[in-house]
C-alpha positions, -999 to +999 in steps of 0.1 A: +058-543-421+027-571-414+051-586-391+061-550-375+023-539-374+008-573-361+036-576-332+028-538-327-009-546-320-006-585-308-023-604-337-010-635-352-024-640-386-008-668-398-025-690-361-053-673-360-062-678-401-085-645-406-083-618-427-071-580-409-080-550-415-059-523-400-075-491-406-067-458-386-052-476-359-081-499-355-082-535-358-108-554-377-109-592-379-130-624-399-170-607-402-159-569-390-130-566-414-154-581-442-184-557-432-159-529-427-143-537-464-176-540-475-184-502-470-158-495-495-174-510-523-196-501-548-234-515-553-249-538-528-218-547-509-225-522-489-257-538-473-234-561-458-232-533-429-264-547-421-251-577-404-236-559-376-268-565-357-261-598-350-238-606-324-199-609-338-197-644-324-226-652-346-214-636-380-181-649-375-194-684-378-205-675-406-174-659-418-155-690-409-182-714-425-180-695-462-135-690-456-139-730-456-161-733-484-149-702-507-127-722-528-152-750-536-173-725-547-155-704-568-122-725-573-087-713-570-066-705-597-030-715-597-015-679-606-018-642-587-033-618-607-014-587-617-033-555-608-045-529-637-031-494-626-063-485-610-066-513-587-028-509-578-033-473-574-059-480-543-031-494-527-004-474-505+032-482-514+040-482-479+025-481-443+038-462-416 
């Protein structure tokens, strides 16, 4: 499904090395994807939307810096997390 969506929207996730969000037919990448995702999180994460006042080029440089350092700051797990049923229910089984 992912490959079909990438082809349809002209995106190369592995080449671009970034998160891609497809929401209601619109593509979001890098800082836009992070900000759009944060809108749906609880708590103060929604405040990331305030970063929209900055130019995308500035936001994306910040995104790239965080992405390059995330494992140094937060570590890396050896195995994948098995989601709880509540978390699994948040994701669609298939995309149209």
